C-alpha positions, 0 to 999 in steps of 0.5 A: 304208385297209388292206386288210381282206379277210383279217381273220377274221369271224364269220358265221352261226355260223362263223368265215371271211375277211372277204372270204368274208361273203356277204348274200343279196340276198333278206336283207332287210336288204338288201332293206328295211334290216331290220338293226341293228348297234353299232360299238365299238373297241379300245385297245391291242387290248383293247374299250372299253366293249364292254357298253354297245355290246352292251347297246344292240344288244340294245336294238335288237334288242328294238324292232325284235323280232328274235331273232338266236338268241345271249344277249348275253354270248355276243355279247359273248364272240364279239366279244372272239374276234374280236379275238383272232383277228386280233392278228397285225394289231394292230402294223401297224394300231394299234387295230381297230374292232368292227362285229356286225350282225344282220338279221331273215333271209331275205324272206318273205311274211309277215315272221313268217316271215322268218329264220333271223336273219343275224348278223356281227362284223366286225374292222376297222383304225381308220381314223385317216387319216379323221380324225386331221388333224381333232385339228390342223385341226379338221372343217367342220361344215355344217347341212344341209336334211335333218332327222332322222327324226321319232320319230313313225315311228322312235326314233332310239335304234334303231341301224339301216342305214335311213339314206337321210336321212344319204346326202341330207345328204351329197349337201346338204354337199358342194355347200356344203363337199365337206370338210363333215360333216353336222349335222341339225336335228330337225323343231322346228329344234332341233339333233339330231346328225350321220351318226354322232356326236352334237354338243356345244358349249362357250359360256361353260364350259358344255358343252352337248349337245342331248337324246336326244329326236331322237338316238341316244344315243351310246357315245361321248357317254355316256363325256364326259358322265361325263368332264365330271362328273368334271373338274366342267365344268359340263353341261347337256343342251337344245334347241339352235339353230343360233344356238348353234354359230353363236356357240359357243367350241368345238364338237366331235363325238363318235364311236366311232373318234376319240371326240372330233372338234374342229370349226373352222368351222360352214356357213363361219363360225369357231368360237371363237379356237382349235381345239380350244379349252381344254376340248376339250383337257382332255376329250381329254387326260382321254379319253387317260388314261382309255383309257391311250392318247394318242388324237391321237399314236396317230391322227397316228401311224397316220395317216402325219401328222408332229407 
């Protein structure tokens, strides 16, 4: 991965080098994961649906009653300025990820006395090498024993860093298949999400995904649902079980940087007859047309993989 320590980041009202960002060990974001965040990306150096990411960030802030002292419009402008301040790196890395995060601030005896909020916006290279091979080989998924957080404890619509269940899921999955990515279930045994991605499958020409009852409402997920409707691909949000993954014709994850990650195996069972399958390829092609970048070719090029 490219070294981004010298990239310019926004931190508490100043523009500094990313390696100069220092979070206090007394910050509630560090102490008790009292922090929300979001991650977007650019295409050809232009932020993609950034307004949706900022809207989700501020919904999370509202839910947790954190006042970051910056309006959504100002946050949007700061993210766009961060991209401009790092334009000199664009040609060599291809595109950027955009990561704003906000903590409640310094620890205090009473939560109401904490603060002021810590606000950071980092701009980093898209990590193409971490996912490029999946476009041709397909990713592996393994259903973890560890479950998604129940909505009784934390609403999954909040994008937060209280994610030890994700860590535990990664450890469990690595014991089964070190190259696999976790797929979690909710407390009723239905498919929920991955550790930063949503899950889709195709069966008999119908695109299916879990309902948003126990998942993060992924921005990439929403874009793909819109694309499916535009392409007149039959679509359903419903309760899905491991059986549905095992018997699917196609499976893929939706995630901010790769957008669509074809999946070739789930719990060491091969998925479908080819990977990516025809509907997955159709969605990849339509998404590439939407953003004006061949997302597969770009990933392969900047990952250094010959096509």
